[in-house]
C-alpha positions in Angstrom: 0.0 0.0 0.0 1.3 3.5 -0.9 2.3 5.9 1.9 0.4 9.1 2.6 2.1 12.0 1.0 1.2 15.1 -1.0 1.2 13.3 -4.3 -1.5 10.9 -2.9 -3.9 13.6 -1.8 -5.9 13.8 -5.0 -6.6 10.1 -5.0 -8.1 10.1 -1.5 -11.9 9.5 -1.2 -13.8 12.7 -1.7 -15.2 12.6 1.9 -11.7 12.9 3.4 -10.8 16.5 4.3 -7.3 17.5 3.2 -5.0 20.4 2.6 -5.3 22.4 -0.6 -1.5 22.7 -0.8 0.7 20.5 -2.9 3.8 20.8 -0.7 4.7 21.6 2.9 4.1 25.2 4.0 6.6 27.8 5.0 7.8 27.7 8.6 6.5 30.2 11.1 6.3 28.1 14.3 8.9 25.9 16.1 7.3 23.2 18.3 9.1 21.2 20.9 7.4 17.9 21.7 5.5 16.7 18.6 3.7 13.9 20.3 0.1 12.7 19.7 -1.5 15.5 21.7 0.2 18.3 19.8 -0.6 16.7 16.4 -4.2 16.1 17.4 -4.7 19.5 19.0 -2.6 22.6 18.3 -1.6 21.4 14.8 -5.2 21.2 13.7 -5.7 24.8 14.6 -2.6 25.7 12.7 -3.8 23.6 9.7 -7.0 25.7 9.7 -4.9 28.9 9.9 -2.8 27.8 6.9 -5.9 27.8 4.7 -5.8 31.6 4.8 -2.1 32.3 5.6 0.6 29.9 4.3 3.3 31.3 6.6 2.5 29.4 9.7 4.0 25.9 9.1 5.3 24.1 12.1 8.9 22.8 12.5 8.5 19.7 14.7 11.5 19.3 17.1 12.0 16.2 19.2 14.8 16.5 21.8 14.8 13.0 23.1 14.0 10.6 20.2 13.7 10.7 16.5 10.8 8.3 15.9 8.0 10.7 15.6 9.8 13.2 13.4 11.1 10.4 11.2 7.5 9.1 10.7 6.4 12.6 9.8 9.3 13.2 7.5 8.5 10.0 5.6 5.1 11.4 4.8 6.1 15.0 4.1 4.5 16.0 7.4 1.1 14.7 6.4 -0.9 12.5 8.8 -4.6 11.6 9.5 -6.6 12.9 12.4 -9.4 10.4 13.2 -12.3 11.8 15.2 -13.5 9.2 17.6 -17.1 10.2 18.4 -20.7 9.3 17.7 -20.1 11.0 14.3 -16.6 9.8 13.3 -14.5 11.4 10.7 -11.1 11.7 9.1 -9.0 14.7 8.2 -5.5 14.9 6.7 -3.4 17.5 8.5 -0.6 19.2 6.7 0.6 21.8 9.2 4.2 20.6 9.6 7.0 21.8 7.4 10.3 20.6 8.9 11.2 17.6 11.1 14.1 17.8 13.5 15.5 15.2 15.9 18.2 15.1 18.6 20.9 15.1 15.9 19.7 18.2 14.2 20.9 20.8 16.8 22.4 23.2 14.2 19.2 23.3 12.2 17.1 23.8 15.3 19.3 26.7 16.4 19.1 28.3 13.0 15.3 28.1 13.1 15.0 29.7 16.5 17.1 32.6 15.2 15.1 32.9 12.0 13.1 36.2 11.8 10.4 34.2 10.0 9.7 32.2 13.1 7.0 34.1 15.0 6.0 31.6 17.6 7.6 28.8 19.7 5.2 26.3 21.3 5.8 23.4 23.7 4.1 20.2 24.8 6.9 18.6 26.9 4.8 17.6 30.0 5.1 19.5 33.3 8.4 17.9 34.2 9.9 19.1 30.9 10.3 22.6 32.2 12.6 21.6 35.0 10.7 23.4 37.7 11.1 23.0 41.4 8.2 22.2 43.7 7.4 25.9 44.2 7.1 26.5 40.4 10.5 28.3 40.0 13.3 27.0 37.8 15.2 24.2 39.5 18.8 25.4 39.0 20.0 22.1 40.4 18.2 20.0 37.8 20.8 18.0 35.9 19.6 19.3 32.5 19.7 22.9 33.7 23.2 22.4 35.2 24.4 21.0 31.9 22.9 23.8 29.8 24.3 26.5 31.9 27.8 24.9 31.6 27.6 23.8 28.0 24.9 26.0 26.3 26.0 25.1 22.7 23.7 22.0 22.6 21.1 22.3 25.3 19.3 19.3 26.9 16.4 21.3 28.3 13.6 23.1 26.5 14.4 26.1 28.7 18.0 26.1 27.6 17.0 25.8 23.9 14.5 28.7 24.1 16.9 31.0 26.0 19.6 30.2 23.4 17.3 31.1 20.6 16.3 34.4 22.2 19.9 35.2 22.9 20.7 34.7 19.2 17.8 36.9 18.1 18.8 39.7 20.6 22.4 39.6 19.3 21.2 39.9 15.7 18.7 42.6 16.5 15.8 40.4 15.6 12.6 40.8 17.6 11.8 37.9 19.9 9.3 35.2 19.1 6.3 34.6 21.2 6.8 31.7 23.6 3.7 29.7 24.3 3.7 26.7 26.7 0.8 24.3 25.9 1.1 21.9 28.8 -1.6 21.9 31.5 0.6 23.5 34.1 -1.3 26.0 36.3 -0.3 29.6 35.5 2.0 28.2 32.8 2.8 31.4 31.1 4.1 33.2 34.2 6.0 30.2 35.4 7.7 29.6 32.1 8.6 33.2 31.6 10.1 33.3 35.1 12.1 30.2 34.3 13.5 31.8 31.1 14.5 34.9 33.0 16.1 32.9 35.8 18.1 30.8 33.4 19.3 33.8 31.5 20.2 35.6 34.7 22.5 32.8 35.8 24.9 33.8 33.0 23.8 37.1 31.4 22.0 39.8 33.4 21.4 42.0 30.3 19.7 39.1 28.4 17.5 38.4 31.4 16.4 42.0 31.5 15.7 41.9 27.8 13.6 38.7 28.1 11.7 40.2 31.1 10.9 43.3 29.1 10.4 42.1 25.5 9.4 38.4 25.4 5.6 37.6 25.5 4.8 34.3 27.2 1.0 34.0 27.2 -0.6 31.5 29.5 -2.7 28.7 28.0 -5.1 25.9 28.8 -5.6 23.0 26.4 -8.1 20.2 26.4 -9.0 17.2 24.2 -9.0 13.5 25.0 -6.3 11.9 22.8 -6.0 8.1 23.1 -2.7 6.7 22.0 -2.3 5.6 18.4 -2.2 1.8 17.9 -2.3 -0.9 15.2 -6.1 -0.8 15.2 -6.1 3.0 14.4 -3.6 2.5 11.6 -5.7 -0.3 10.1 -8.9 1.9 10.3 -7.2 4.8 8.7 -5.7 2.7 5.9 -9.1 1.3 5.2 -10.7 4.7 5.1 -8.0 6.5 3.0 -6.6 3.7 0.9 -3.0 4.6 1.8 -0.8 3.7 4.7 -0.3 6.3 7.5 2.0 5.4 10.3 1.7 8.9 11.9 -2.1 8.9 12.4 -3.6 10.2 15.6 -7.0 10.2 17.1 -9.1 12.3 19.5 -12.6 13.1 20.5 -14.4 15.9 18.6 -14.2 18.3 21.5 -11.1 20.5 21.5 -10.3 23.7 23.4 -7.3 26.0 23.3 -7.5 29.0 25.6 -4.8 31.6 25.2 -4.1 34.7 27.4 -4.7 37.8 25.3 -1.3 39.6 25.5 -2.1 41.9 22.5 0.1 39.9 20.1 -0.8 39.4 16.4 0.3 35.8 16.9 -2.5 35.2 19.4 -5.0 37.0 17.2 -4.1 34.7 14.3 -4.7 31.6 16.4 -8.0 33.0 17.5 -9.0 33.2 13.9 -8.4 29.5 13.7 -10.7 28.8 16.7 -8.6 29.4 19.8 -10.2 31.3 22.6 -8.5 34.6 23.7 -9.1 35.7 27.2 -7.7 37.9 30.0 -8.7 35.1 32.5 -7.0 31.8 31.6 -7.1 31.0 35.4 -10.9 31.1 35.3 -10.9 28.4 32.5 -8.3 26.4 34.4 -10.5 26.5 37.5 -13.5 25.3 35.6 -11.6 22.5 34.0 -10.0 21.3 37.3 -13.2 21.3 39.2 -15.9 20.5 36.6 -14.1 18.1 34.2 -11.2 16.8 36.4 -13.2 16.7 39.6 -16.1 14.7 38.0 -13.6 12.5 36.2 -12.0 11.5 39.5 -15.4 11.0 41.1 -16.4 8.7 38.2 -13.1 6.8 38.6 -13.3 6.1 42.3 -17.1 5.5 42.6 -17.2 3.7 39.2 -14.4 1.3 40.2 -16.1 0.6 43.5 -19.3 -0.2 41.6 -17.6 -2.5 39.2 -17.2 -0.3 36.1 -14.1 -0.2 33.9 -14.4 2.9 31.6 -15.8 6.4 31.8 -18.6 5.7 29.3 -19.6 2.6 31.1 -19.8 4.5 34.4 -21.9 7.1 32.7 -24.3 4.3 31.7 -24.9 3.8 35.5 -27.9 6.1 35.9 -27.5 6.6 39.6 -23.8 7.5 39.3 -24.3 9.7 36.2 -27.1 11.6 37.9 -24.9 12.0 41.0 -22.1 13.5 39.0 -24.4 15.9 37.2 -25.9 17.1 40.5 -22.4 17.5 42.0 -21.4 19.8 39.2 -24.6 21.8 39.3 -25.1 22.1 43.1 -21.5 21.9 44.5 -19.0 22.9 41.9 -20.5 25.6 39.7 -21.5 27.8 42.7 -17.7 28.0 43.6 -16.5 29.1 40.2 -15.6 32.7 39.4 -17.5 34.3 36.5 -15.5 34.3 33.3 -16.4 36.4 30.3 -17.3 34.1 27.4 -17.5 30.9 29.5 -21.0 29.6 30.2 -20.5 27.2 33.1 -23.8 25.3 32.6 -23.1 24.8 28.9 -19.6 23.6 29.9 -21.2 21.1 32.3 -23.4 19.7 29.5 -20.4 19.5 27.1 -18.3 17.6 29.8 -21.0 15.1 30.5 -21.6 14.5 26.7 -17.9 13.9 26.3 -18.0 11.4 29.2 -20.8 9.5 27.5 -18.8 9.0 24.2 -18.7 5.2 23.8 -16.0 5.4 21.1 -13.3 6.8 23.5 -12.4 4.0 25.9 -11.0 6.0 28.9 -10.2 3.5 31.6 -11.1 4.4 35.1 -8.0 2.8 36.6 -5.9 5.2 34.6 -7.8 8.2 35.8 -7.6 6.9 39.4 -3.8 7.1 39.4 -1.9 9.7 41.4 -4.9 10.6 43.6 -2.9 12.0 46.4 -1.6 14.7 44.0 -4.9 15.3 42.2 -7.6 15.2 44.9 -6.6 18.4 46.6 -7.1 20.5 43.5 -9.9 18.5 41.8 -12.2 18.1 44.8 -10.4 19.5 47.9 -10.6 23.1 46.7 -14.3 22.9 46.2 -14.8 21.5 49.7 -12.7 24.3 51.1 -14.7 26.9 49.3 -17.9 25.6 50.7 -16.6 25.2 54.2 -15.3 28.7 54.2 -18.8 30.0 54.0 -20.3 27.4 56.3 -21.7 25.0 53.7 -21.3 21.2 53.5 -21.1 20.1 49.9 -22.7 16.7 50.2 -21.8 15.4 46.7 -18.1 16.4 47.0 -18.0 14.9 50.5 -19.2 11.6 49.0 -16.7 11.9 46.1 -13.9 12.3 48.6 -15.2 9.4 50.6 -15.1 7.2 47.5 -11.4 7.9 47.2 -10.8 6.8 50.8 -12.9 3.7 50.2 -11.0 3.0 46.9 -7.7 3.1 48.9 -9.2 0.7 51.5 -10.4 -1.7 48.9 -7.1 -1.8 47.0 -4.9 -2.0 50.0 -6.9 -4.9 51.5 -7.1 -6.8 48.3 -3.4 -6.5 47.7 -3.9 -4.5 44.5 -1.2 -2.0 43.7 -2.1 1.7 44.2 -0.7 3.8 41.3 0.5 6.9 43.1 3.8 8.5 44.0 2.8 8.0 47.6 1.6 4.4 47.0 3.4 2.8 49.9 2.2 5.4 52.4 -1.4 5.2 51.1 -1.4 1.4 51.3 -0.1 1.5 54.9 -2.7 4.1 55.9 -5.6 2.1 54.3 -4.5 -1.4 55.3 -6.7 -1.8 58.3 -9.2 0.0 60.6 -12.5 1.6 59.8 -12.9 4.5 57.4 -12.6 7.1 60.1 -9.3 5.7 61.2 -8.0 5.6 57.7 -9.1 9.2 57.1 -7.3 10.3 60.2 -4.1 8.7 59.0 -4.4 10.3 55.6 -5.0 13.8 57.1 -2.1 13.4 59.6 0.3 12.4 56.8 -1.1 15.1 54.4 -2.0 12.5 51.8 -4.7 14.0 49.6 -6.0 16.1 52.5 -4.5 19.1 54.2 -3.7 19.0 57.9 -6.1 21.9 58.3 -9.0 19.5 57.7 -8.4 18.1 61.2 -9.7 21.4 62.6 -13.1 20.7 60.8 -14.6 17.8 62.6 -17.9 18.1 60.9 -16.3 17.7 57.4 -14.0 14.9 58.7 -17.0 13.0 60.1 -19.0 13.4 56.9 -16.2 12.2 54.6 -15.5 9.2 56.9 -19.2 8.3 56.9 -19.3 8.4 53.1 -16.1 6.4 52.9 -17.4 3.7 55.1 -20.7 3.5 53.2 -18.9 3.2 49.9 -16.6 0.6 51.3 -19.6 -1.4 52.6 -21.4 -1.0 49.3 -24.2 1.2 50.7 -24.9 3.5 47.7 -28.0 5.2 49.0 -25.7 8.3 49.3 -25.7 8.7 45.5 -29.0 10.5 46.0 -28.2 12.8 49.0 -31.1 14.8 50.3 
């Protein structure tokens, strides 16, 4: 079977959306981390933008391995986006123009210095920015230590970006816009501070220039993107009639929220469907509490009730109704108003996404790392209600389900996937739910130590945990 490339586009079935171009576009963006999420998310916006402005092609840079960029290069940057939803579809994306791996340092450096590059984006995961626990640059991180001592070929994305900015400043070229696209809270401010701190370690004048001249808008991104697999490649080949080893898949819902810093770059992305706002934090808060909070609730309660996936859990009428009520009655009342964001419409969109039977999102995957996620996904909502004297009954039950989940796993000898797994298993190994909860609070595992000063909330969570552990689910319809 022939490989997907520009020469093959005319022969694709008429129903397949595809670029009108006959060759890769010009380069205007450098992207670090061209994994599946970038290709299924940001690149689709850029592909739309390219329909009206051919100068925005993406140079894909992979710092750790060459597999993805080699697969893209073999297909001239083309790949298929498969929409996995009730109304499936396929679209050939042609947003990428160049493909650089770990051995292409000189070419990457030249691109970062190129005046034609207007934007640098990143999807390198939270740990890829080499930040300390407080969100500042970790100057003791091995990659940062290396890059400060041997900046010619950096290991960290921070080192690469500062090197590119230094080259532009030396040549009198305006800086590019730097846009982190990982779901790191307040990512724009944190990444800019990291760039300034890195530069300040060797060049105070460069640090001042970055502080004054470089725009680093905050962002929030969202779209469920399952990993590509052999089944996807077979489905795409059957639909297109050509082989595509770089195909990606996602749900139809996609969201890219960008801080409006007054840049033409941001305005261009808005024309392609991104949301510009002066309140990215408000969108982040809604996602954490509505989407992530209900996701975690479905995971813990769903696993306790014998379900395996999100869509399966949403087929449980009692559980689905509980989550809907939790969002409406407990979560939305705690959210700050955000211009352009209708919280109730967002609730409906989230629940519709959860019902998607084509995306098999496993509950045991969502349930991982609870000790790190619970404080932000559910704990902040509890704290907001308790500060005004309210007891959010649904959130209390959701938190209790996490405690019951830990008890069930620990006593069945099933591994708990969490950085604090050993401590969680020890805390949940024996005793009733109240005893387990006291241990978790004392060890600051998922709950703050301040919760101990709120005996009413502690008692409510413990009661819900014991009921869930015992299989008493009358609490899914709290009065």
